[in-house]
Every structure is written in C-alpha cells, then in structure tokens.
N, C-alpha and C positions, 0 to 999 in steps of 0.2 A: 511435639518437641522431642528432638533426639539429643541426648546428653552423653558424652563419652567421659567415663570416670576412670582416670588412669593415675593412681597415686603410687608412691613407693611405700614400703612397709614403715611402720613406726617401730624402730629398733627396740628389742627386748619388751615389746608390748603386743602389737598386732601385725599380722601379715598384710601384704598388699591387698589381698582379696578381702580380708576382714575390714580393712580401712574403707575399701570401695563399697562394701555392703552397707556399712554404717552411713556413709555419705549418701548412698541411694535412699536409705530409709528417711533421712532428713529432707531430701529433695521431694520425696513423695508426699510429705505433709502439705506441700504447696502445690505441686504438680502431680497429682495422683495418676494421671494418664500418660506421663512422660515415658519415652522409650530410653531406658538407661542401659548403656553398654559398658560393662565393667571389664577393664583391661589391666590386670595387676602388672605393675612395673617394677624396675630396679635399675641400678646404674652399673652393674657388673660386679659389685662387691657382695658383702654378706646378704643373704636372702634372695640372690638372683635365681638360684635353682628353683626354690619354692614358688617364686613369682611367675616364672616362665611355665612351670608345670601347671599352675592354677590357670594361667592365661590361655593355655592351649589344650587343656583337658588331657594332660600327660600323666606320667606316673613316676614315683620315686623308686629307684633300683638300689638294692643293697648288695654288697659283695665283700668278701674277706680280702684284706690287703695287709701290707706291712706298713706300720706307722713310721714316723720320722726316725726313730731309733731302732727299728726292726721288730718291734712287738706286733703281734697279730691283732688286728682290730677290724671292726665292721664299719665300712664307709659307704656313703650314699652319693648318688648323682641323679640327675633328672633325665628322663626320656620324654621328649615333647610329644604332643599329640600327633599321630601319624607315624611315629617311630623313626623318622628320618634324621632327627637332630638330638644330640645328647649335650647336656650342660653340666660341666664339672667345676666345682670350686676346689682349688688345690688345698685349701685349709681343711677340707674334710678328711684327707688322707695324710697331709704333710703340714698341718697347722700347728702353730705355737701352743694353743690350748691343749693339745694332745700330750704335751710334755710337761711334767711337773717342774715348777720353777727351779728347784735345785739341780735338776738334771739337764737343763737346756744347754745344748752344745752344738753350735753350727758347724764345728769341725767334723762332727760325726753324722749329723742329721741329713737324711736323704729324701729325694722326691720319688723314690721307687714306687711307693703306694699310689701316687697320682698317675704314674705310668700304667699301673695295673688297672686303674679305673678306665683309662683310655683303651686298653686291650679288651676289656669286657665290653665296652661300647662298640668297638670294631666288630667283635664276634656277633653282636646283635644286628649287624648290617646297617649301621647308621651311615649317612652320607656327609654329615657335618658334625663337628664337635666344637662347642664353645667352651673356653676355659677361662675362669675368673681367677686372677692373681690377687694375692693379698692374705695377710695373716699367717705367713709361712714361718716355719721353724728352721728353714734350710738356707744354705748359701752354696749350693752345689752346681749352679748354672744348668740345672736340668740333667745332670749326668745320671742320677739314679733313675729318672723317668726314661731316659734313653736306653738304659740297661733293660728295663722292663719291656721296652719295645723291641728288644733284640739287638741293639747296638753293642758291639764288643769294644772295650777299651783295653789296650795292651800295655803291659808294664815294660821295664827295661830289658827283661829277658824274652820279650815277645809273647808271653803268656797272657791270656785274658784275665782281667781282674774280676773275680767271681762275686765277692760280697758287694752289696750296694755301696756306691761311692758317696761319701760325704764331702763337704767343702775342703776339709783338711787334706784329702788324698788326691786332689786333682793334679798336684804336681808330679804324681807317680805315673800319669798317663803319658806314654810316648808315641802312641799311634791309635787311630780309630778305624775299626773294621765295620763297614756298613752292610756286609754281605748277608747278614742273618736278620735283617730288620723284618718285622712283621709285614707280610705282603699286603695285608688289608689296609695298611697306612697309606698306600699310594692312591687309593680311591676315596679317601676321606679328606674333606676340606677342613682345615684347622683355623679357627679364629680365636684370638686372644683378647679378652677385655682388659685393657691396660690404659690407665689415665695418668700415669707418671712418665716422665721423660728421662729418668736416671739412666746413664750408661752402665755397662757392666763393671768397668774398672775406673779408678781415679777417685778424687776426693768426693765426688757426687755419686760414686758407684755403689753397688750392692753392699760391699763389705763395710765401707766407712759410714754410710748413711744408716743402713738397716741392721748391720751386724750387732751393735751394742744392744739393740732391742731384743735380740735373740740370745743374749747371754754372753756375747763375745767381749773379752777383755781387750785392752789396747794391743797386747802381744798377739792375741788370736786374730784381731782385725788385720794386723800386718801379715800374718801367715795366710789368711784367707785371700787377701789382696794379691799376694804373690802367686798363690795357687790359681786364682781366676785368670790372672794375666797369662800364666803358662798355658792353661787350658784353652784360652782364646787363641793363642798362637798356634796350638796344635789343630784346632778347628779350622783356622784360616789356611793352614798348610794342606790338611788332608781333605777338607770339604769345600774349600774355596769360598767360605763365608766369613766375613769379618764382623764380629759382633761386639768387639771391645768398646767401641764408642757409639754404637747404635742407640738412639733414644728409645727408652723403654726396656732395653735389654737387661737392666739391673733390677727390674720389677720381680717380686716373688723370689728373692734370693738368687737372681740371675736366671730364673726359669723363663723369663721373657726371651732372653737371648738363646737359651737352649732350645726352645720350641722353634725359633726361627731357623736355627742350624740343623736340627734333626728332623723336623716335620714340615719345613717350608711354611710355617704358620704366618698369618698376617695379624699384626697388632692394630687394634681399633679401639676407639672410645667405647667404654662399656655401655653407656646408654644408647649409642647408635646400634650396637648389636641387639640390644633388647627391643628397641623400636622395630627393627627388621624382623626379629623372631616372633613378635606378637602381632605383626601386620597392623601396627597402630595406624599407619596412614590410610589403610583401607577402611578402618573403622571411622576415621575422621570425615570421610566423604558423606556429605549430607547432614552433618552434625550442626546443631545450633549453639552448642556450648561444650567446653571441655573443662573438667575439674581435675586438678592434680594435687599433689601435696607430699610432704615428708615430715619427719619428726620435728625439725626446726628449720625455719626458712630465714636465711640471711643473704647477704650480697653474693656469697660464694655459690648459692643455689643456682645462679645464672650460668655457672661454668662447669659443665660436665655432669651435673646432678640430674636426677630424674625429671623434675619440673622443667628444666631447660630443654630436655629432649622432647617432652610432650609439647611444649610451646613451639618448638621448631616444626614438629609435624603438623600442629594445628594451623600455623601461619600459612602453610601451603594451600589451605582450603578456606582461609579467611575466618577461622573459628576462634571466637574469643576464649581466653583462658583465665580461670581463677585458681589460685593456689591456696590450699588450706594447710596451715602448719600447726603442729602441736603447740608451738610457740613461735613468736616473731621477734627477730633481733632488731635492734635500733636501725640497722642499715638495710633491713629487708626491702625497703622501697626501691633500692637499686635494681631490683629485678624488673621494674616497669620498663626499663630501657632495653630489655632483652626478651620481649614477647609475652610477658605475663601481664595481663590487664587488670587483675584485681587480687587482693589478699584478704584472708580472714584467719584469725587465730581460733583454734579449737578451744583452748583454755580461756574462760571468760574473765579471769583475773589472775593475779600473781598467786602461785601456790606451790607447795612442795611437789617434787616429781612423783613421789609415790601416790599422792592424792590424785594428780592428773592421770596417772596410769590406771588407778582404780576406777575412775569414772570416765575413761577415755571414750568408750562407746557412746555414752550419753552426750559427751561434749562434741564429738564429731557429728552426731545427728543434729544437735542444736546449731552448730556452726553452718552446716549445710542448709538448714532451714533459713538462717539469717541471710545467707547468700541468695537463696531463691527468692526471698521476700524483697530484697533490695532490687534484684533484677526485674521482678514483677512490677515494682513501682516504676522503674525505668521504662518498661514496656507500655504501661498505661499512659505515662507522660508522653512518650513518643507517638502513641496512636491518637492522642487528642487532636481534634480538628483545629488547624491554625485559623486565627481570626484576623481579619483585616482591621485597619485603624478605624474605618467607618463603623464596622460591626462593634468594636469595643466601645466607641463613643455612644452608639445607640443603646447599648446594654447599660451603660452608666446612666443615661437619661431616664431609662425605664426604672432603674433601681431608685433614683433620686426623686421621681415624680411622686407628689403627695397622694396619699390614699384617698379613695372616694368617700370613705366613712371612717368614723373613729374605730368602729369594731373591726373593719377590714384592715385598717392601718395597724391596729394592735396585733391582729392575727398574722399579717404578712411580715411585719417587721419586729414584732415583740416589743412595741412601745409601751411606756408607762401610761396610766390613765390621763395624766396631765398632757403628755405629748400627743396622745390621740385626740384630746379635746382641741388642742391647738391646731392640729391638722384639719379637724372638722371646721373650725372657724375660718381657716384660710380657704377652704373649699367654698363656703357660703358667701364669702366676700367677693368672689370672682363673678 
C-alpha cells in the first residue's frame, strides 16, 4: 500500500514535516509495511519556506538585510533541493512582527530588505523565485524592493531618491529609471503566492483595508491612498503597466502590484505554487490513499487552503483523501463536496489549546491509527465474497437444523442442558 502524507503545519506547534511524521507513525501501527511518502505542504503563507525546504531536501539561507524601518537584521529564505528555486516570505525582512507596536508606521516602512533577499538569491544562480505575501509592515507598493533591485526613482529635481522609500514618500516620485536594474533579474521567473484579490487603491485597496492593521491612523490612510494612486500613475506612464485596479495588487501593502510592475511576476494561488514545487502530482501516481490536514478544518478549508490543493492533485489520479485536523468546526463537513472523502479530529475531546499542543504528537498518531483501522474494516468488508440468495437460504437451514446429539448441540450452539435435551428428544421422535 502506498500512502501520500501531505499536511500543512499546525501553526505555533508542529512543522508540516513533523505532522507528517506523526501521522506516519500512527498508520504504521496498522500497516507496518505500508510505503509512506511524506510531502510537507503549505498554502503560501507562514511556514511555506520551511515546508518546501523539508519537502525538497533544500536548505535555509541567512543574510543581513535592512528591516522595515532601516535597522540591520538577519533574515532567512529557502533554497530548494537542486538550487534552482528560492522561496522568500516577505514577512522575514519586511514583516509587522519586526517592528515594536509603538513604532509601527506604514508611512516610513519599506520593502527594501525583501528586495535584498531577492538579490542574494539571484547571485546564487536560481532560475525561479517564489514570494509569499502576508504579514507585512509596509504600504510602499514594492518601491523599496525595486530600489534594492537597482530601480531608480527620481524626485522633482531629477535626482534619484537614495534612502529606501516608504509609503508616505511615493508622492515624491516623478519618474522611474529602469536602466540600472540588476541584470540577473531578466533570467529569473518570479511567482507570487497571493490568495487575495484586493486592488492597489480604492476602498478595498491596500491602504484602506490593511493600513490600520499596520498602525495607520485615518489621516495616515488618506495620505497613503493618495501616494499609492500617484505612484500607480507614474508606473502606468513610465512602464506601461496599470496596477491600480489589478486584483491582488494590494496584497502585502501593494507589493503584489510592485512585483508585477518591476519584475513581471505572475500572481498565483499559494497552494498551487506549493503543489508544483513539491511535485505532489508525481507522488500521487500509484498511491492508494492520501492524508492531509491542518490545525483546524472548517468549510473554508475547501477554498485555497492546503487540504483543498492536496485533494485537487489526488482527484486527478483517483486517490481518496482523508483530512486530519487539530480540531473540526461544525461546518467542516462542507469539504466533502470539494474532494475530501473523510475527516478525523486529532483531539479526542474538547480541551484547552495548550493541552492539545502539549500532547499533539500522541493525538496525531492516535488519529492516524483510527483512520487506518476504519479503512481496514472497509477493505475487509469489500473483499468478502458476495453470496447469492440461494446460498444465504442454505446457510440459514444449516444453522437452524437440530443437532444430532445433546452434547453436539450444546457444543455447537451453546445451548442450556434443557434445550439440549429437547433437541435430543426431537431427534429420537423422527
């Protein structure tokens, strides 16, 4: 039996690989000889780098960059097995957790550090870079990232703006000079994991929707919105790319739009990028079962989350899918209409989160064992030889036929002494 184990991480608890390993241990209790193929998964958000590094036998690369407000920090990204693909989470270099709450200021925060990670990856000779958006402290539409890549933004005097641009200074940009862009960028394919459809500007844009989460006051939101609109108009004039209303351009404080404009990146659903990077469909060939999961399974799991991507890959090869969640919401059954065939909860009963986390490894193993035992019952039932109506009637007659002796009747049917004697009298009267 071949089983593909492809879960997401259990946030703030276990990595995807750790989850997969515990599930494997539980399955082996029932199927010790099963071939278990572990494929750590993610959906493009937090944990994507670690999952893809684990899935491909890659490595974590660290380098010094500038944080959101210009402080020097050490940030990491993933270099996948083979060295051809790099995976970068913008939150590593430009994330909100890097800025103390009292200091959060999207007017000043820049994506320059994320651009430095891209430059480092280019210097290592990668052919593809996957960037995960989310958790950003910025609202600069990728201007800082572009500066790190060599793009020059000119002010009203025609001089290049030297310091990393934050969202509040985008209105100072009067022209864009692309002549000094890192030449290695031309040979790299850029893919962006983006599951939101927010445009760059407008009521559903980066400033109005995400600005307040990054410390923006209503006055700051108005300033940021005006700056983004101006910046988008300069990009449209100088680069011929209109990102103002592009779905997904507002993701990551507008970094989605900036990557489209300055790197010709393609925005894709995060789980689709991970499925491709891990070659999940190749692993599904010849599989008998796929097991996936995430920290909590609910109806939204069917839309863009890791289990939905695993189910889509499995469907192509007719492989049944079971999802194990740390917990199951009341509406979790909605996933059955979207390719997931079975559900199991890791937690055996209602409990505090800290208790569930403390015993998560045991609970995952036990849940996997329960899944395996139920499937084994189904296998035995399905393999039982069908009986015809004639065979069933004959079997019933044999069971109901009186025993030849009291002792044999008692032995065969567990009868009481009185019932055995009655059976014996019936035999003699015939």
